[in-house]
C-alpha positions, 0 to 999 in steps of 0.5 A, a space after each residue: 500500500 502506498 500513501 502520503 502523509 503530512 501535517 500542518 502545525 501551529 508553529 511559527 518558527 523554523 525549529 522544532 517546538 515539541 517532542 511530537 516532531 520526533 514522530 516519523 512514518 515507518 519507511 518514509 521518504 521525506 519530500 519537504 521538512 518542517 514546519 509542515 513536513 510531507 512524506 511519501 510512504 510505500 513502494 512509489 515509483 520514481 516517476 509517480 512522485 514529482 515536485 515542482 517549485 515556482 519559488 522557495 515559498 511555493 511548490 507542488 507535489 504530485 503523486 500518481 499518474 499525471 499527464 501535466 508537464 512541469 510547466 503546466 504544474 507551475 501554471 496550475 500552482 500559480 493559479 491555485 495561489 490565487 484561489 483557483 483550486 480547480 486548476 490542480 485537478 484539470 490534468 489527465 491521469 489519476 493523482 493527488 496534488 499537494 500545493 504549498 504556498 507559504 504556510 498554506 497547504 492545499 490537498 486535493 481529492 478527486 471527483 469520484 473518491 478513488 483517491 481520497 484524503 483523510 485528516 485528523 486533529 493532532 498535536 495542536 494542528 492537523 495531520 492528513 494522509 491518503 490512508 485512514 489507518 496511519 492517522 488512526 495509529 497516530 491519534 490512537 483512535 478507537 473503532 467507530 461502530 456507528 460508522 460501520 453500522 451506517 456502512 452496512 445499512 446505507 452504504 451509498 447514502 452520504 447522509 448516513 456516512 457523513 465524512 466519517 471513517 471506521 476510525 473515531 476522529 479520522 475524517 474524510 474529505 468528500 469527493 470534489 473537495 480539497 483540504 486547505 490547511 493554514 497554521 494548523 487549522 483546516 478548511 474543506 472547500 469545493 473545487 467543482 463548478 456550481 449551478 443554480 438549483 432553479 434550472 438544470 446545468 447547461 446541456 451540451 449537444 449529444 455529439 459534442 458531449 460524446 466527443 468530450 468523452 472520447 477526448 478525455 478517455 484518449 488523454 487518460 490512456 495516453 497519460 499512462 502510455 507516456 509514463 516510463 515502462 517498468 519491469 518487476 523487481 527480479 529480487 523481490 518476488 516470492 517463489 524461486 530463490 531471490 525471485 529469479 527465473 528457476 530455468 526450464 521447467 517441463 511443460 512451463 514456458 517463461 510466461 507460466 514460470 513468471 506467473 507462478 512466481 507471482 510477478 506481472 509481465 513488463 510493460 502495459 496490459 489490460 483486462 479484456 472481459 468481452 464487455 464494452 468498458 474493458 474492450 474500449 480501454 484495450 483497443 484504445 491502448 493498443 491503437 494509440 502511438 507508442 509501444 504499449 508492450 514490453 521493454 526494449 521494443 520486444 513484444 510491442 503488443 498490448 497484453 490483454 487478459 481474459 478470465 475464463 471461469 470454469 466453475 460456474 454452472 448453468 451459465 455456460 452459454 453466457 460465458 462462452 459468448 463473453 469469451 468469444 467476444 474477447 477473442 474477436 476483439 483480440 484479433 487486433 494485431 497489436 493485442 497479445 491475448 492470454 486466457 486465464 482459466 480457473 476452477 473452484 479455487 478462484 470462486 468468490 469467497 475462496 481463500 478468505 483466510 489469506 489476504 492483506 489488511 485494507 484501509 477500510 472494509 469493502 465487498 470486493 474483499 470476498 473476491 480478491 483471490 479471484 481477481 488476483 489470479 487474473 492480475 498475476 497474468 497481467 502487466 506491470 501497468 494494467 488497465 481495468 474498466 472499473 467505474 464505466 457503469 457508474 459514470 456512463 449509465 443513467 441511475 433510475 432516479 434520473 427519470 425524475 430529473 427529466 420530469 423536473 426539466 419538463 421532458 416527459 416525452 424522453 421517458 417513453 423509450 426507457 419505460 418501454 425498454 423496461 416493459 420489454 425486459 420483463 417479457 410478455 407479462 399480462 400486466 406489462 401494459 401498466 408498466 409505463 404508467 407505474 414507472 412514470 408515477 414513481 418518477 413523478 412522486 420522487 420529483 415532487 418529494 422534498 429532499 428532507 422528506 425523502 431522507 425522513 422516509 428512509 429513516 422510517 423504513 429502517 426503524 420499521 424494518 421495511 425491506 420489501 424492495 431490497 430483495 433480489 428484484 424479480 424484474 428490471 421494473 422492480 429494481 428501477 422502482 426501488 431506486 426511485 427514492 432520495 435514499 434507501 436502505 442497503 442490501 445488508 440492512 435486513 440482517 442488522 439488529 434493531 439497535 444498529 438500525 436505530 442508530 443509523 436512523 438517527 443519523 438520517 433524521 439529523 440530516 433531514 432536519 439540516 436539509 441543505 441545498 442539494 442537487 436533483 435526485 437523479 444527479 445526487 443518487 448517481 454521484 453517491 453510487 459513484 463514490 461508493 464504487 470508487 471506495 470499493 475500487 480502492 479496497 479492491 486495489 489493496 486486497 488484490 494487490 500484486 507486487 510491482 503492479 499498478 492498476 489503472 482505472 481511467 473511467 474514474 479519472 477527474 477529466 473522464 468523470 467530468 466529460 461523462 457528467 456532461 452527457 445529456 440526461 436524454 442520452 443517458 436514459 436511452 436503452 444501451 446508452 453505455 454501449 452506444 457511447 463507447 461505440 461512438 468513442 471507438 468509432 471516433 478513434 478509428 475502431 469500427 469493427 466490433 464483434 456481435 453482442 458487444 456491450 452485453 452485460 455480465 450480471 448473469 455470470 457474476 451472480 452464478 459465480 457468487 452462488 457457486 462460491 457460497 456453496 463451495 465455501 459454506 463451511 468456512 463461512 459458517 465457522 467465520 460467523 460462529 462467534 463474529 466480531 460484528 455480533 460482539 459489536 451489536 451489529 448482527 446476530 450470528 444465527 441470522 447471518 448463518 441462516 441467510 448464508 445457507 439460504 443464499 447458497 441454496 438459491 433463495 432470492 436474497 441480496 448477494 451484495 449484502 452478504 458480501 458486505 457482511 462477510 467482508 466487514 467481518 474479515 476486515 475486523 479479524 485482520 485488524 485484530 491480527 495486525 502487528 506493528 504500527 505505522 509510526 516510529 520515534 521517541 514520541 510515537 504512539 505506544 499502542 495501536 488503539 484501533 486493534 485494542 478496540 477490536 480486542 475489546 469487542 472480542 472479550 
C-alpha cells in the first residue's frame, strides 16, 4: 500500500517546538521538512512522485499518474495561489496534488473518491494522509461502530456516512473537495463548478458531449502510455530463490514460470472481459502511438487478459459468448491475448483466510483471490474498466430529473425498454404508467422528506424492495427514492438500525441545498464504487503492479457528467457511447453482442462460491466480531448464508458486505506493528485494542 502523509502545525518558527516532531512514518521518504513536513510512504515509483517549485515559498507535489508537464504544474500552482483550486485537478491521469504556498497547504481529492484524503486533529494542528489507518495509529483512535453500522445499512447514502471513517476522529474529505490547511487549522472547500438549483446545468449537444468523452478517455490512456515502462523487481518476488527465473521447467514456458512466481509481465496490459468498458480501454491502448508492450521494443503488443471461469454452472452459454467476444476483439494485431482459466479455487469467497489488511472494509474483499489470479497474468501497468457503469449509465432516479426539466416525452423509450425486459407479462401494459408515477412522486418529494422516509423504513424494518428484484421494473422502482436502505440492512439488529436512523433524521432536519435526485443518487453510487475500487486495489494487490482505472479519472468523470440526461436514459446508452468513442478513434469493427452485460455470470459465480465455501463461512460467523459489536446476530447471518447458497432470492451484495466487514475486523485484530516510529510515537495501536475489546 502506498500513501502520503503530512501535517500542518501551529508553529511559527523554523525549529522544532515539541517532542511530537520526533514522530516519523515507518519507511518514509521525506519530500519537504518542517514546519509542515510531507512524506511519501510505500513502494512509489520514481516517476509517480514529482515536485515542482515556482519559488522557495511555493511548490507542488504530485503523486500518481499525471499527464501535466512541469510547466503546466507551475501554471496550475500559480493559479491555485490565487484561489483557483480547480486548476490542480484539470490534468489527465489519476493523482493527488499537494500545493504549498507559504504556510498554506492545499490537498486535493478527486471527483469520484478513488483517491481520497483523510485528516485528523493532532498535536495542536492537523495531520492528513491518503490512508485512514496511519492517522488512526497516530491519534490512537478507537473503532467507530456507528460508522460501520451506517456502512452496512446505507452504504451509498452520504447522509448516513457523513465524512466519517471506521476510525473515531479520522475524517474524510468528500469527493470534489480539497483540504486547505493554514497554521494548523483546516478548511474543506469545493473545487467543482456550481449551478443554480432553479434550472438544470447547461446541456451540451449529444455529439459534442460524446466527443468530450472520447477526448478525455484518449488523454487518460495516453497519460499512462507516456509514463516510463517498468519491469518487476527480479529480487523481490516470492517463489524461486531471490525471485529469479528457476530455468526450464517441463511443460512451463517463461510466461507460466513468471506467473507462478507471482510477478506481472513488463510493460502495459489490460483486462479484456468481452464487455464494452474493458474492450474500449484495450483497443484504445493498443491503437494509440507508442509501444504499449514490453521493454526494449520486444513484444510491442498490448497484453490483454481474459478470465475464463470454469466453475460456474448453468451459465455456460453466457460465458462462452463473453469469451468469444474477447477473442474477436483480440484479433487486433497489436493485442497479445492470454486466457486465464480457473476452477473452484478462484470462486468468490475462496481463500478468505489469506489476504492483506485494507484501509477500510469493502465487498470486493470476498473476491480478491479471484481477481488476483487474473492480475498475476497481467502487466506491470494494467488497465481495468472499473467505474464505466457508474459514470456512463443513467441511475433510475434520473427519470425524475427529466420530469423536473419538463421532458416527459424522453421517458417513453426507457419505460418501454423496461416493459420489454420483463417479457410478455399480462400486466406489462401498466408498466409505463407505474414507472412514470414513481418518477413523478420522487420529483415532487422534498429532499428532507425523502431522507425522513428512509429513516422510517429502517426503524420499521421495511425491506420489501431490497430483495433480489424479480424484474428490471422492480429494481428501477426501488431506486426511485432520495435514499434507501442497503442490501445488508435486513440482517442488522434493531439497535444498529436505530442508530443509523438517527443519523438520517439529523440530516433531514439540516436539509441543505442539494442537487436533483437523479444527479445526487448517481454521484453517491459513484463514490461508493470508487471506495470499493480502492479496497479492491489493496486486497488484490500484486507486487510491482499498478492498476489503472481511467473511467474514474477527474477529466473522464467530468466529460461523462456532461452527457445529456436524454442520452443517458436511452436503452444501451453505455454501449452506444463507447461505440461512438471507438468509432471516433478509428475502431469500427466490433464483434456481435458487444456491450452485453455480465450480471448473469457474476451472480452464478457468487452462488457457486457460497456453496463451495459454506463451511468456512459458517465457522467465520460462529462467534463474529460484528455480533460482539451489536451489529448482527450470528444465527441470522448463518441462516441467510445457507439460504443464499441454496438459491433463495436474497441480496448477494449484502452478504458480501457482511462477510467482508467481518474479515476486515479479524485482520485488524491480527495486525502487528504500527505505522509510526520515534521517541514520541504512539505506544499502542488503539484501533486493534478496540477490536480486542469487542472480542472479550
